[in-house]
N, C-alpha and C positions, 0 to 999 in steps of 0.2 A: 523704423529705420534700422532696429535690427533684423526685420523679415525683410528690408529688402537687402541687406549685408548677405542672409543666407539664400537669398537666391543667386545672388549674384555668385558666390562660392561654389553652390551646386551646378550651377550652371557651364563654371570655367573647369571645374576638379573634374579629372576623369572618376571612372567610377571605379574605384577603389580603395579600400579601408587600411585604414594606417595597421601597418605593417606590425609593430611592435610597438609596446612602451618606452616612451624618449628616456632617458635618465638627465639629458640636456639639449638646449637649443640655444641659437642664436638666430637674430631677423633684421633685419632693415625696414622701414617704411618710410614713407611722406606723404602729406596729405595738407588739411588743412585745420584752423582753428578759429572760430569767431568769440569777440568780444564786443561790448559795446562802440568799440573805435573803429572796429572793421573785421577784417578778415588778413588772416597772416599765415604764410607758409608753415608748415612743421615738420621737421625729418628727424628721426631718431633710430638709434642703433641698442637692440637690447640684449642681454645676456642672460640664463637660469639656469639652474642645478635643480635637480628633483631632491626633496629631502622627507617625503612621504608620498604613497600612491596618490598620482595626480595633483599633486601640491608641490608647486616650485618658489624657490627663490630667487630674485631678477634681482639686477640693477642695468639700469638704461640713461644715454647722455644724448641729448637732443638739440635742437634748437628751430624757437621761434624767430621768423624772420623779421615782425616786424609787430610787437605785442601793445605798443601802449603810447603810438605818437602823441597823442594830446598831452599827453605830460608836458612834451617840448616845442608843441605850436605855438602856443602863446609867445612864451622868449622869444621865438624865429618870427613870427608875426611884428611884435613890438621891434626888432632888428632892423627888421627890412625897412619899417616905415622911418626909424630914424635915420638910417643911411639915406633913406626917398629926399630928406631933408634938404642934405648935402650933397643933393645931387648927384646920388648912386644909386642905380637900378639894380636889383639884383632879386632872386628867386630862390626862395628858401625854401628846404625840405627837412621835414623829423621825420627820425624813424628812432625804434626802441628796441633791436634787438637784444633777445636773449638767451641764453644756455641755461642749459639746465641738467642736472642731473639727479636721479632717485633710485629708490631701491624697495622692494616690498615683496609682497607676496600674491602667486596665479594659482587659483585654481583650477582646474579642468574639471568638465561636466559631463562622462563616458556617455553616450547614445547610442552607440552599435552600427551609428551610420556612416555614411561619407564624410564628417563632417567633426569638427570638436570644438564645443563650445569653452569659453571659458572666461572668468571673471576676476577682477585685479584690484590691487590698491598697494599705493606707494605712499613715501615719503621723502623729500631732500630738499634740494637749495635751488632758485633760480638767481641768475648772475644777469641782472638788467643794465645797459648798455646804451643810455639816452643819445643820440648823437644829431645835428643836425650839419645839413651840407648848404652853400651858397653858390647859384652859378651866375653869371655877369653878363647884366644884360647892355647897360649902357654906363656914363659917366667914367671919372677917373678915381681909382684908390691911390692913395699916396703920388708915388710920383711915376703910376704904369697906369697905362691903357688894357687890357686885357681882351682878347678875341671872345666876342660874342658866343656865351655856352660853355666860357673855361668855369673850374672849378676854383671861387677864389676865399672859399672857407679860412685857409690861411691868413691871408690878410686883412681878411675881418675880424679876425679872433686878434693878431696883431696890432689893429686898428683900438682892440679896446673897445669894439662894439658888440661885442658876444666874447661869453665864455662857455664851452661842452661841459654839460654837468658831469659828474662825479658817475662813478657804475656803482650800481647795489645792491647786496644781495638780499634776497628774501626767502621765508620757509615757502614750499612749494607741495602742496598733498593734492594724489591724483586718485580717482577712481574712475572703473569704467568697466567694459566687459566688449569679449570680438569672438572671432569663428578662426579655425584653421581647417583646411581642405587641403588633403594631397594634391602634388601636379604629377612628381615621378620621383620612384625613390623613396628619400628621406626629404625631397624639396615641400614645402609648401605654402599654399598662398595663405596671407595672414593680412584678416580685415578687424580694424576694431574702433569701439566709439571712448574717447575718455571726456571726461570735465575734472579740471584742474581749479583750485584756488592756490592764486599769489599772493602772500602776504605783503606786497609794496605797501607803499605810503596810502594809495588808493588802489585796496585791494583789486584784486582782478579772478575774472573767471572763464579763461579760455576752453573751449570745447569745440570738439571737432571729430573727424573721422583721420583715418589715415589705413593706407594700404603698401602691402609687400609682401616679400619675399624672405622665408624661414629655414633652415636647418636642423635638422632634428638628430642628435646624436644614440 
């Protein structure tokens, strides 16, 4: 996997080494993370400051699009089954987006070539916000008959058939590595692999690739 990332960076980047060591950097990335529940989008923004040669401290903030839907799926299925017995047909959808913010250390590995490999480790918090939505198919909800496809989540909740789960915070520990390759001036291509542990009630281990652009000061 690292070999593929390296090859992609070399192919895209112009043949120009890093002009001078960076004092700080910012970048934005997007990609995916996989868990036992499936694959989720993963976007983040990061900033770092040099504290020693080739060593940076950094902080980031990001979001997993849908990290652990199975935690909500059983309750959603039970609700749709209950409503069905009342003559109400809805389609339920479970999601668990998660915002996270972490801080840590990033160490660059000088190679003397046109790419800069690095490794990193971080610790912080993830805020998981489980939610369910219900779309209308048929039947009468209260005194109304919605249009097929309408979001009837507020009606389902107000009827007492479903209660949205509370948001929770969980410790998040991450580690991984990546490469930077120059694009133009101080702009760089960034590609990285990260694996994390989110200490939710059922611990999660999202891992995946992100790609983006950074600026070195």
